[in-house]
N, C-alpha and C positions, 0 to 999 in steps of 0.2 A: 504494500500500500504506500509505503514511504517512497519507494522508487517511482511509482506512478505520479506522485506529487512533485518530485524533483523533475521528472520528465515534462510534466505540464508547465512548470515554472520555466524550464529552459526553453520550451517552445514559445511561450509568451514573451520572454526576454529577447529571443532571437527575432521574433516578429517586430517587437518594439525597436530593436537595433536597426533592422532593415528599413523600417518606416522613417526612423530618425535620420539615417544616412541619406535616404532618398530625398527627404525634405531639405536637408542641408545642401545636397548637391543641386537641387532645383533653385535654392536661394543664391548659391554661388554662381552657377552657370546661367541661370535664367534663360533657358532655351526658348526661342520664339519660333512658332511654326513658319515655314517658308511662305513667301508671298504667293507663289503658285506651285502647283504640283510638279515634281520632277518628271513624272511620266503621265502623259495624258491618256486617260482611259476612255475609249469611245463609248457613247451611250448605247443602250440596247437598240436593236433594229427598229422596233416600233416607235421608240421615243425620238429617233432621228428626224422623222418627218415633222413631228410636232415642234421640235426644237428649231428646225429650219424655217418653219412658218413664223415662229415667234421672233427669230433673229432678223428676218428680211426687213421689216419696218425700222428696226433699230439701225441697221447698216445704212439704209437710205437716209435716215435722219442724221446720222453721223457724217456721211459724205456731204450732205447739204451744209451742215455746220462748218465742216472743214473748208468748203468752197467759199462760204461767206467770210470766214476768218482770213483766208488767203487773200481775198479781194480787199479786205479792210486794211491789211498791213502790207507794206511794200516788202519785197524779198530781203532787202538789206536790213530792214529793221527787225525782221524775224530772227536773223542770225547775228545781231549786234553783240558787242562785248558785254559780258555779264560778270561783274565783280564778285557776286556771291558764288557763282560757279567757279570763278578763278581762285577764290579762297580754298575751295575743296581741292582743286587741282594742285594748288600750291603745297598741299600736304606732302606731296612727293619731294618738295624742295626743302622742307623744314629740317630735315636731318642735317643739312649743311649750311643753311642760310637763315638769318633772322630778317624779317621784313618790317617789323614794328619797333625795333630798337637798334641803335648804332653799336652793335656788338658783333664781333666776328665769331664764326664757328669754323668749320673746315673751309668754308667759302666766305667771301666778304658779305657784310650786311647789305641789304637791298633797300634800305631807307632812301627814298628819293632817287632811285636808280634810273628812272625814265628821265632822260635829258642830262644825266650826269656824264662827265667825261669817262671814257673807258679806262679801267685799271686805276681809278683815282680814290678808292675808299681808303682814307688815312689809317695807317697802322696795319694794313693787310699786305702780306708778302705774295705778290702776283708772280706767276711763272714768267720766264723770259719770253715765251711765245705770246702771252697775253700783253705784256709790255710792248712788244714789237708791233702787235696788231692794233694797239691803242692809237697809234699815229694815223693808221689807215682808216679806222672806223670813226675816230673823233669822239662822238658821244653815243650813249645808249638811246638812240632814237627808237621809236616803235618799230620801224622797219628793220633796224639792226637787231633789236631784241627778237623779232619774229624769226629772222634767219638763224640767230644764235641758239634760241631755245629749240628750234627744230633739230639742229645737228651741231652741238657745241664743238666737237672734234673736227667736223668738216669746215667750220668757219675759222676756228683757231687750232690748227694742228699743233699738238704739244701742250695743250691746255691741261691744267691739273684737274679740271672738272671731269669727273668720271661718269656723270649722268648721260644717258644715251640721247635724251631729248624728248620733246613732246611732238608726236607725229601729227596729231589732229590740229589743224589750223585754228579751229574754234577754241580749243583748250589754250593755245598760245595767246590768242586775243584776250581771252578771259583772265589769264594770269596777269597780263600787262595791265588790264583794266583794274584788277585787284591791287596791284602795286601802285598804280596811279591814285587809287582811292585812298591809300594809306598816306600818301604825300600831303594830302589836305588836312590830316589830323594833327 
């Protein structure tokens, strides 16, 4: 009888431990469900026809709305620079650069970089390649930054910057807009 009691207590304690560990793990990792399913499961055959009928008016309304939006906004405005998105893209640069304070990391600070002479951040030791290219480039104009951010080693062979570059033109425009927005603060 005593063994049966110990056995029951050990089962209850084991279950309590499992639930406790599970609760703790959920608090620590706070897993959120994915935004969409990894595998799309097709609906049953009978349900497909009903689903298509219900989706048709929605697709037509969405297409009409997109057409009105496109007519209302010029193409250039739709893809204009977005400093908020630039801040997100700049996260790739944060490991080596500060943009909000004049302090160097692995790379020079980028406070006021748009319009600043190339290789001119005081106190930063630039590579010889960057110093040589500074005379040719002059200042970090938006055009120079666009080219450099796309392919740093292509623009300045021998640069210390190890970043491969931002391949999307919109990302580069947005990062420049973000850097410009900080200059006004």
